[in-house]
PQR file with spaces between the fields and no chain letter, atoms N, CA, C, O and H, PARSE charges and radii, in Angstrom:
ATOM       1  N    ALA     1     123.634   94.278  111.778 -0.4000 1.5000
ATOM       2  CA   ALA     1     124.879   94.474  111.069 -0.0000 2.0000
ATOM       3  C    ALA     1     124.755   94.016  109.615  0.5500 1.7000
ATOM       4  O    ALA     1     125.300   94.646  108.708 -0.5500 1.4000
ATOM       5  N    ALA     2     124.036   92.917  109.404 -0.4000 1.5000
ATOM       6  CA   ALA     2     123.873   92.410  108.040 -0.0000 2.0000
ATOM       7  C    ALA     2     123.056   93.383  107.190  0.5500 1.7000
ATOM       8  O    ALA     2     123.320   93.550  105.999 -0.5500 1.4000
ATOM       9  H    ALA     2     123.594   92.405  110.140  0.4000 1.0000
ATOM      10  N    ALA     3     122.067   94.019  107.807 -0.4000 1.5000
ATOM      11  CA   ALA     3     121.255   94.985  107.062 -0.0000 2.0000
ATOM      12  C    ALA     3     122.093   96.192  106.651  0.5500 1.7000
ATOM      13  O    ALA     3     121.935   96.704  105.543 -0.5500 1.4000
ATOM      14  H    ALA     3     121.852   93.882  108.774  0.4000 1.0000
ATOM      15  N    ALA     4     122.974   96.648  107.524 -0.4000 1.5000
ATOM      16  CA   ALA     4     123.837   97.787  107.205 -0.0000 2.0000
ATOM      17  C    ALA     4     124.795   97.442  106.070  0.5500 1.7000
ATOM      18  O    ALA     4     125.025   98.260  105.180 -0.5500 1.4000
ATOM      19  H    ALA     4     123.102   96.232  108.424  0.4000 1.0000
ATOM      20  N    VAL     5     125.349   96.244  106.098 -0.4000 1.5000
ATOM      21  CA   VAL     5     126.249   95.805  105.031 -0.0000 2.0000
ATOM      22  C    VAL     5     125.476   95.703  103.715  0.5500 1.7000
ATOM      23  O    VAL     5     125.964   96.130  102.669 -0.5500 1.4000
ATOM      24  H    VAL     5     125.162   95.579  106.821  0.4000 1.0000
ATOM      25  N    GLY     6     124.281   95.140  103.772 -0.4000 1.5000
ATOM      26  CA   GLY     6     123.453   95.035  102.574 -0.0000 2.0000
ATOM      27  C    GLY     6     123.111   96.393  101.994  0.5500 1.7000
ATOM      28  O    GLY     6     123.121   96.578  100.777 -0.5500 1.4000
ATOM      29  H    GLY     6     123.885   94.793  104.622  0.4000 1.0000
ATOM      30  N    LEU     7     122.808   97.347  102.870 -0.4000 1.5000
ATOM      31  CA   LEU     7     122.503   98.702  102.414 -0.0000 2.0000
ATOM      32  C    LEU     7     123.718   99.342  101.746  0.5500 1.7000
ATOM      33  O    LEU     7     123.587   99.997  100.713 -0.5500 1.4000
ATOM      34  H    LEU     7     122.800   97.197  103.859  0.4000 1.0000
ATOM      35  N    CYS     8     124.888   99.153  102.332 -0.4000 1.5000
ATOM      36  CA   CYS     8     126.118   99.705  101.743 -0.0000 2.0000
ATOM      37  C    CYS     8     126.408   99.083  100.382  0.5500 1.7000
ATOM      38  O    CYS     8     126.810   99.783   99.453 -0.5500 1.4000
ATOM      39  H    CYS     8     124.994   98.621  103.171  0.4000 1.0000
ATOM      40  N    VAL     9     126.208   97.778  100.258 -0.4000 1.5000
ATOM      41  CA   VAL     9     126.432   97.103   98.979 -0.0000 2.0000
ATOM      42  C    VAL     9     125.441   97.616   97.932  0.5500 1.7000
ATOM      43  O    VAL     9     125.814   97.865   96.785 -0.5500 1.4000
ATOM      44  H    VAL     9     125.881   97.209  101.013  0.4000 1.0000
ATOM      45  N    PHE    10     124.182   97.772   98.333 -0.4000 1.5000
ATOM      46  CA   PHE    10     123.174   98.296   97.407 -0.0000 2.0000
ATOM      47  C    PHE    10     123.536   99.699   96.942  0.5500 1.7000
ATOM      48  O    PHE    10     123.481   99.990   95.747 -0.5500 1.4000
ATOM      49  H    PHE    10     123.879   97.570   99.264  0.4000 1.0000
ATOM      50  N    MET    11     123.904  100.566   97.870 -0.4000 1.5000
ATOM      51  CA   MET    11     124.243  101.945   97.519 -0.0000 2.0000
ATOM      52  C    MET    11     125.449  102.003   96.591  0.5500 1.7000
ATOM      53  O    MET    11     125.463  102.779   95.635 -0.5500 1.4000
ATOM      54  H    MET    11     123.948  100.330   98.841  0.4000 1.0000
ATOM      55  N    ALA    12     126.453  101.190   96.868 -0.4000 1.5000
ATOM      56  CA   ALA    12     127.647  101.186   96.021 -0.0000 2.0000
ATOM      57  C    ALA    12     127.322  100.676   94.622  0.5500 1.7000
ATOM      58  O    ALA    12     127.776  101.255   93.634 -0.5500 1.4000
ATOM      59  H    ALA    12     126.441  100.560   97.645  0.4000 1.0000
ATOM      60  N    SER    13     126.548   99.610   94.524 -0.4000 1.5000
ATOM      61  CA   SER    13     126.229   99.067   93.205 -0.0000 2.0000
ATOM      62  C    SER    13     125.292   99.994   92.435  0.5500 1.7000
ATOM      63  O    SER    13     125.394  100.088   91.212 -0.5500 1.4000
ATOM      64  H    SER    13     126.179   99.140   95.326  0.4000 1.0000
ATOM      65  N    PHE    14     124.387  100.677   93.123 -0.4000 1.5000
ATOM      66  CA   PHE    14     123.496  101.628   92.456 -0.0000 2.0000
ATOM      67  C    PHE    14     124.284  102.818   91.920  0.5500 1.7000
ATOM      68  O    PHE    14     123.989  103.322   90.836 -0.5500 1.4000
ATOM      69  H    PHE    14     124.304  100.601   94.117  0.4000 1.0000
ATOM      70  N    SER    15     125.278  103.265   92.669 -0.4000 1.5000
ATOM      71  CA   SER    15     126.094  104.404   92.240 -0.0000 2.0000
ATOM      72  C    SER    15     126.944  104.069   91.021  0.5500 1.7000
ATOM      73  O    SER    15     127.274  104.954   90.232 -0.5500 1.4000
ATOM      74  H    SER    15     125.517  102.856   93.550  0.4000 1.0000
ATOM      75  N    VAL    16     127.295  102.817   90.866 -0.4000 1.5000
ATOM      76  CA   VAL    16     128.092  102.398   89.717 -0.0000 2.0000
ATOM      77  C    VAL    16     127.195  102.087   88.518  0.5500 1.7000
ATOM      78  O    VAL    16     127.627  102.219   87.372 -0.5500 1.4000
ATOM      79  H    VAL    16     127.026  102.098   91.507  0.4000 1.0000
ATOM      80  N    GLY    17     125.952  101.675   88.773 -0.4000 1.5000
ATOM      81  CA   GLY    17     125.052  101.261   87.697 -0.0000 2.0000
ATOM      82  C    GLY    17     124.084  102.340   87.264  0.5500 1.7000
ATOM      83  O    GLY    17     124.448  103.243   86.511 -0.5500 1.4000
ATOM      84  H    GLY    17     125.602  101.568   89.704  0.4000 1.0000
ATOM      85  N    TRP    18     122.845  102.250   87.739 -0.4000 1.5000
ATOM      86  CA   TRP    18     121.769  103.128   87.292 -0.0000 2.0000
ATOM      87  C    TRP    18     121.774  104.503   87.950  0.5500 1.7000
ATOM      88  O    TRP    18     121.134  105.420   87.435 -0.5500 1.4000
ATOM      89  H    TRP    18     122.549  101.517   88.350  0.4000 1.0000
ATOM      90  N    GLY    19     122.455  104.673   89.041 -0.4000 1.5000
ATOM      91  CA   GLY    19     122.417  105.919   89.801 -0.0000 2.0000
ATOM      92  C    GLY    19     122.710  107.184   89.013  0.5500 1.7000
ATOM      93  O    GLY    19     121.911  108.120   89.048 -0.5500 1.4000
ATOM      94  H    GLY    19     122.974  103.928   89.459  0.4000 1.0000
ATOM      95  N    PRO    20     123.826  107.242   88.308 -0.5600 1.5000
ATOM      96  CA   PRO    20     124.178  108.482   87.609  0.2800 2.0000
ATOM      97  C    PRO    20     123.425  108.710   86.295  0.5500 1.7000
ATOM      98  O    PRO    20     123.623  109.736   85.645 -0.5500 1.4000
ATOM      99  N    LEU    21     122.582  107.786   85.905 -0.4000 1.5000
ATOM     100  CA   LEU    21     121.908  107.894   84.606 -0.0000 2.0000
ATOM     101  C    LEU    21     121.066  109.163   84.491  0.5500 1.7000
ATOM     102  O    LEU    21     121.091  109.823   83.453 -0.5500 1.4000
ATOM     103  H    LEU    21     122.421  106.952   86.433  0.4000 1.0000
ATOM     104  N    ALA    22     120.329  109.511   85.530 -0.4000 1.5000
ATOM     105  CA   ALA    22     119.486  110.716   85.468 -0.0000 2.0000
ATOM     106  C    ALA    22     120.342  111.967   85.271  0.5500 1.7000
ATOM     107  O    ALA    22     119.979  112.844   84.487 -0.5500 1.4000
ATOM     108  H    ALA    22     120.308  108.974   86.374  0.4000 1.0000
ATOM     109  N    GLY    23     121.453  112.057   85.961 -0.4000 1.5000
ATOM     110  CA   GLY    23     122.328  113.216   85.819 -0.0000 2.0000
ATOM     111  C    GLY    23     122.949  113.309   84.440  0.5500 1.7000
ATOM     112  O    GLY    23     123.063  114.398   83.877 -0.5500 1.4000
ATOM     113  H    GLY    23     121.747  111.345   86.598  0.4000 1.0000
ATOM     114  N    VAL    24     123.344  112.189   83.902 -0.4000 1.5000
ATOM     115  CA   VAL    24     123.941  112.173   82.562 -0.0000 2.0000
ATOM     116  C    VAL    24     122.902  112.576   81.520  0.5500 1.7000
ATOM     117  O    VAL    24     123.189  113.374   80.627 -0.5500 1.4000
ATOM     118  H    VAL    24     123.251  111.304   84.359  0.4000 1.0000
ATOM     119  N    LEU    25     121.707  112.027   81.634 -0.4000 1.5000
ATOM     120  CA   LEU    25     120.664  112.382   80.671 -0.0000 2.0000
ATOM     121  C    LEU    25     120.288  113.855   80.763  0.5500 1.7000
ATOM     122  O    LEU    25     120.132  114.523   79.741 -0.5500 1.4000
ATOM     123  H    LEU    25     121.475  111.379   82.359  0.4000 1.0000
ATOM     124  N    LEU    26     120.143  114.362   81.982 -0.4000 1.5000
ATOM     125  CA   LEU    26     119.813  115.779   82.139 -0.0000 2.0000
ATOM     126  C    LEU    26     120.894  116.667   81.537  0.5500 1.7000
ATOM     127  O    LEU    26     120.587  117.663   80.881 -0.5500 1.4000
ATOM     128  H    LEU    26     120.270  113.819   82.813  0.4000 1.0000
ATOM     129  N    ALA    27     122.136  116.318   81.752 -0.4000 1.5000
ATOM     130  CA   ALA    27     123.240  117.144   81.263 -0.0000 2.0000
ATOM     131  C    ALA    27     123.376  117.094   79.743  0.5500 1.7000
ATOM     132  O    ALA    27     123.903  118.034   79.146 -0.5500 1.4000
ATOM     133  H    ALA    27     122.386  115.509   82.285  0.4000 1.0000
ATOM     134  N    GLU    28     122.919  116.036   79.114 -0.4000 1.5000
ATOM     135  CA   GLU    28     123.095  115.893   77.670 -0.0000 2.0000
ATOM     136  C    GLU    28     121.894  116.345   76.853  0.5500 1.7000
ATOM     137  O    GLU    28     122.035  116.603   75.658 -0.5500 1.4000
ATOM     138  H    GLU    28     122.491  115.273   79.598  0.4000 1.0000
ATOM     139  N    VAL    29     120.728  116.447   77.455 -0.4000 1.5000
ATOM     140  CA   VAL    29     119.515  116.737   76.699 -0.0000 2.0000
ATOM     141  C    VAL    29     119.361  118.224   76.386  0.5500 1.7000
ATOM     142  O    VAL    29     118.901  118.583   75.303 -0.5500 1.4000
ATOM     143  H    VAL    29     120.613  116.236   78.426  0.4000 1.0000
ATOM     144  N    PHE    30     119.737  119.080   77.313 -0.4000 1.5000
ATOM     145  CA   PHE    30     119.456  120.508   77.176 -0.0000 2.0000
ATOM     146  C    PHE    30     120.604  121.248   76.496  0.5500 1.7000
ATOM     147  O    PHE    30     121.764  120.866   76.644 -0.5500 1.4000
ATOM     148  H    PHE    30     120.112  118.789   78.193  0.4000 1.0000
ATOM     149  N    PRO    31     120.282  122.313   75.745 -0.5600 1.5000
ATOM     150  CA   PRO    31     121.337  123.125   75.127  0.2800 2.0000
ATOM     151  C    PRO    31     122.149  123.879   76.188  0.5500 1.7000
ATOM     152  O    PRO    31     121.685  124.076   77.311 -0.5500 1.4000
ATOM     153  N    LEU    32     123.340  124.288   75.823 -0.4000 1.5000
ATOM     154  CA   LEU    32     124.256  124.912   76.780 -0.0000 2.0000
ATOM     155  C    LEU    32     123.688  126.158   77.449  0.5500 1.7000
ATOM     156  O    LEU    32     123.948  126.387   78.630 -0.5500 1.4000
ATOM     157  H    LEU    32     123.716  124.127   74.911  0.4000 1.0000
ATOM     158  N    ARG    33     122.928  126.959   76.734 -0.4000 1.5000
ATOM     159  CA   ARG    33     122.467  128.229   77.302 -0.0000 2.0000
ATOM     160  C    ARG    33     121.481  128.048   78.451  0.5500 1.7000
ATOM     161  O    ARG    33     121.355  128.943   79.287 -0.5500 1.4000
ATOM     162  H    ARG    33     122.716  126.774   75.775  0.4000 1.0000
ATOM     163  N    ILE    34     120.777  126.913   78.517 -0.4000 1.5000
ATOM     164  CA   ILE    34     119.837  126.691   79.626 -0.0000 2.0000
ATOM     165  C    ILE    34     120.199  125.468   80.462  0.5500 1.7000
ATOM     166  O    ILE    34     119.455  125.093   81.368 -0.5500 1.4000
ATOM     167  H    ILE    34     120.879  126.187   77.838  0.4000 1.0000
ATOM     168  N    ARG    35     121.328  124.852   80.166 -0.4000 1.5000
ATOM     169  CA   ARG    35     121.672  123.586   80.811 -0.0000 2.0000
ATOM     170  C    ARG    35     121.765  123.703   82.326  0.5500 1.7000
ATOM     171  O    ARG    35     121.219  122.856   83.033 -0.5500 1.4000
ATOM     172  H    ARG    35     121.933  125.157   79.430  0.4000 1.0000
ATOM     173  N    GLY    36     122.429  124.714   82.841 -0.4000 1.5000
ATOM     174  CA   GLY    36     122.589  124.854   84.288 -0.0000 2.0000
ATOM     175  C    GLY    36     121.261  124.973   85.012  0.5500 1.7000
ATOM     176  O    GLY    36     121.027  124.298   86.014 -0.5500 1.4000
ATOM     177  H    GLY    36     122.872  125.403   82.267  0.4000 1.0000
ATOM     178  N    THR    37     120.400  125.828   84.504 -0.4000 1.5000
ATOM     179  CA   THR    37     119.082  126.018   85.118 -0.0000 2.0000
ATOM     180  C    THR    37     118.236  124.758   84.989  0.5500 1.7000
ATOM     181  O    THR    37     117.583  124.342   85.946 -0.5500 1.4000
ATOM     182  H    THR    37     120.590  126.376   83.690  0.4000 1.0000
ATOM     183  N    ALA    38     118.246  124.154   83.809 -0.4000 1.5000
ATOM     184  CA   ALA    38     117.430  122.966   83.573 -0.0000 2.0000
ATOM     185  C    ALA    38     117.879  121.792   84.435  0.5500 1.7000
ATOM     186  O    ALA    38     117.045  121.065   84.975 -0.5500 1.4000
ATOM     187  H    ALA    38     118.776  124.492   83.031  0.4000 1.0000
ATOM     188  N    VAL    39     119.181  121.603   84.566 -0.4000 1.5000
ATOM     189  CA   VAL    39     119.686  120.514   85.408 -0.0000 2.0000
ATOM     190  C    VAL    39     119.335  120.776   86.871  0.5500 1.7000
ATOM     191  O    VAL    39     118.970  119.850   87.594 -0.5500 1.4000
ATOM     192  H    VAL    39     119.859  122.193   84.127  0.4000 1.0000
ATOM     193  N    GLY    40     119.443  122.018   87.307 -0.4000 1.5000
ATOM     194  CA   GLY    40     119.068  122.356   88.678 -0.0000 2.0000
ATOM     195  C    GLY    40     117.602  122.082   88.960  0.5500 1.7000
ATOM     196  O    GLY    40     117.258  121.525   90.002 -0.5500 1.4000
ATOM     197  H    GLY    40     119.740  122.771   86.719  0.4000 1.0000
ATOM     198  N    ILE    41     116.742  122.471   88.035 -0.4000 1.5000
ATOM     199  CA   ILE    41     115.312  122.211   88.197 -0.0000 2.0000
ATOM     200  C    ILE    41     115.037  120.714   88.151  0.5500 1.7000
ATOM     201  O    ILE    41     114.244  120.198   88.939 -0.5500 1.4000
ATOM     202  H    ILE    41     117.022  122.924   87.188  0.4000 1.0000
ATOM     203  N    GLY    42     115.691  120.022   87.234 -0.4000 1.5000
ATOM     204  CA   GLY    42     115.499  118.575   87.128 -0.0000 2.0000
ATOM     205  C    GLY    42     115.898  117.833   88.389  0.5500 1.7000
ATOM     206  O    GLY    42     115.165  116.963   88.859 -0.5500 1.4000
ATOM     207  H    GLY    42     116.335  120.441   86.594  0.4000 1.0000
ATOM     208  N    TRP    43     117.068  118.175   88.945 -0.4000 1.5000
ATOM     209  CA   TRP    43     117.506  117.518   90.178 -0.0000 2.0000
ATOM     210  C    TRP    43     116.609  117.877   91.354  0.5500 1.7000
ATOM     211  O    TRP    43     116.347  117.037   92.215 -0.5500 1.4000
ATOM     212  H    TRP    43     117.664  118.882   88.563  0.4000 1.0000
ATOM     213  N    SER    44     116.139  119.115   91.396 -0.4000 1.5000
ATOM     214  CA   SER    44     115.225  119.515   92.472 -0.0000 2.0000
ATOM     215  C    SER    44     113.929  118.720   92.405  0.5500 1.7000
ATOM     216  O    SER    44     113.430  118.252   93.429 -0.5500 1.4000
ATOM     217  H    SER    44     116.351  119.798   90.697  0.4000 1.0000
ATOM     218  N    LEU    45     113.385  118.567   91.209 -0.4000 1.5000
ATOM     219  CA   LEU    45     112.171  117.765   91.054 -0.0000 2.0000
ATOM     220  C    LEU    45     112.424  116.298   91.384  0.5500 1.7000
ATOM     221  O    LEU    45     111.562  115.632   91.957 -0.5500 1.4000
ATOM     222  H    LEU    45     113.790  118.946   90.377  0.4000 1.0000
ATOM     223  N    ASN    46     113.594  115.795   91.026 -0.4000 1.5000
ATOM     224  CA   ASN    46     113.963  114.419   91.347 -0.0000 2.0000
ATOM     225  C    ASN    46     113.983  114.205   92.851  0.5500 1.7000
ATOM     226  O    ASN    46     113.412  113.236   93.352 -0.5500 1.4000
ATOM     227  H    ASN    46     114.294  116.336   90.560  0.4000 1.0000
ATOM     228  N    ARG    47     114.637  115.102   93.570 -0.4000 1.5000
ATOM     229  CA   ARG    47     114.734  114.971   95.032 -0.0000 2.0000
ATOM     230  C    ARG    47     113.371  115.153   95.693  0.5500 1.7000
ATOM     231  O    ARG    47     113.054  114.459   96.659 -0.5500 1.4000
ATOM     232  H    ARG    47     115.101  115.889   93.163  0.4000 1.0000
ATOM     233  N    LEU    48     112.568  116.078   95.184 -0.4000 1.5000
ATOM     234  CA   LEU    48     111.227  116.299   95.719 -0.0000 2.0000
ATOM     235  C    LEU    48     110.359  115.057   95.532  0.5500 1.7000
ATOM     236  O    LEU    48     109.642  114.654   96.448 -0.5500 1.4000
ATOM     237  H    LEU    48     112.826  116.643   94.399  0.4000 1.0000
ATOM     238  N    ALA    49     110.421  114.459   94.357 -0.4000 1.5000
ATOM     239  CA   ALA    49     109.652  113.241   94.103 -0.0000 2.0000
ATOM     240  C    ALA    49     110.143  112.088   94.974  0.5500 1.7000
ATOM     241  O    ALA    49     109.333  111.323   95.497 -0.5500 1.4000
ATOM     242  H    ALA    49     111.003  114.786   93.613  0.4000 1.0000
ATOM     243  N    SER    50     111.450  111.956   95.137 -0.4000 1.5000
ATOM     244  CA   SER    50     111.993  110.894   95.988 -0.0000 2.0000
ATOM     245  C    SER    50     111.554  111.073   97.434  0.5500 1.7000
ATOM     246  O    SER    50     111.173  110.108   98.097 -0.5500 1.4000
ATOM     247  H    SER    50     112.109  112.578   94.713  0.4000 1.0000
ATOM     248  N    GLY    51     111.607  112.299   97.917 -0.4000 1.5000
ATOM     249  CA   GLY    51     111.167  112.565   99.285 -0.0000 2.0000
ATOM     250  C    GLY    51     109.682  112.320   99.475  0.5500 1.7000
ATOM     251  O    GLY    51     109.261  111.789  100.502 -0.5500 1.4000
ATOM     252  H    GLY    51     111.916  113.083   97.379  0.4000 1.0000
ATOM     253  N    THR    52     108.888  112.705   98.486 -0.4000 1.5000
ATOM     254  CA   THR    52     107.446  112.476   98.560 -0.0000 2.0000
ATOM     255  C    THR    52     107.131  110.988   98.603  0.5500 1.7000
ATOM     256  O    THR    52     106.301  110.554   99.401 -0.5500 1.4000
ATOM     257  H    THR    52     109.230  113.136   97.651  0.4000 1.0000
ATOM     258  N    VAL    53     107.779  110.212   97.763 -0.4000 1.5000
ATOM     259  CA   VAL    53     107.559  108.766   97.761 -0.0000 2.0000
ATOM     260  C    VAL    53     108.004  108.154   99.081  0.5500 1.7000
ATOM     261  O    VAL    53     107.326  107.279   99.620 -0.5500 1.4000
ATOM     262  H    VAL    53     108.453  110.565   97.114  0.4000 1.0000
ATOM     263  N    ALA    54     109.134  108.606   99.603 -0.4000 1.5000
ATOM     264  CA   ALA    54     109.635  108.057  100.869 -0.0000 2.0000
ATOM     265  C    ALA    54     108.679  108.354  102.021  0.5500 1.7000
ATOM     266  O    ALA    54     108.482  107.503  102.888 -0.5500 1.4000
ATOM     267  H    ALA    54     109.684  109.317   99.166  0.4000 1.0000
ATOM     268  N    LEU    55     108.088  109.533  102.044 -0.4000 1.5000
ATOM     269  CA   LEU    55     107.154  109.876  103.113 -0.0000 2.0000
ATOM     270  C    LEU    55     105.788  109.236  102.913  0.5500 1.7000
ATOM     271  O    LEU    55     105.125  108.867  103.883 -0.5500 1.4000
ATOM     272  H    LEU    55     108.248  110.224  101.340  0.4000 1.0000
ATOM     273  N    TRP    56     105.369  109.103  101.672 -0.4000 1.5000
ATOM     274  CA   TRP    56     104.045  108.590  101.365 -0.0000 2.0000
ATOM     275  C    TRP    56     103.981  107.071  101.484  0.5500 1.7000
ATOM     276  O    TRP    56     102.921  106.527  101.791 -0.5500 1.4000
ATOM     277  H    TRP    56     105.908  109.403  100.884  0.4000 1.0000
ATOM     278  N    ALA    57     105.071  106.388  101.251 -0.4000 1.5000
ATOM     279  CA   ALA    57     105.090  104.922  101.206 -0.0000 2.0000
ATOM     280  C    ALA    57     105.349  104.281  102.567  0.5500 1.7000
ATOM     281  O    ALA    57     105.822  103.147  102.634 -0.5500 1.4000
ATOM     282  H    ALA    57     105.932  106.830  101.001  0.4000 1.0000
ATOM     283  N    ARG    58     105.050  104.977  103.627 -0.4000 1.5000
ATOM     284  CA   ARG    58     105.274  104.397  104.963 -0.0000 2.0000
ATOM     285  C    ARG    58     104.273  103.339  105.278  0.5500 1.7000
ATOM     286  O    ARG    58     104.317  102.751  106.358 -0.5500 1.4000
ATOM     287  H    ARG    58     104.665  105.898  103.573  0.4000 1.0000
């Protein structure tokens, strides 16, 4: 139970702190004409890298 509470606290604090930073940076860096595609590719690469690290770091 303590681990679940700790995980929830971590997730909540990450979402308020560093979590949205990648999305904000992606949305602000690219010009409007390619922003949608670039953000989609960026988030896809982010999720792919996160999944790879999660599977590889076992």
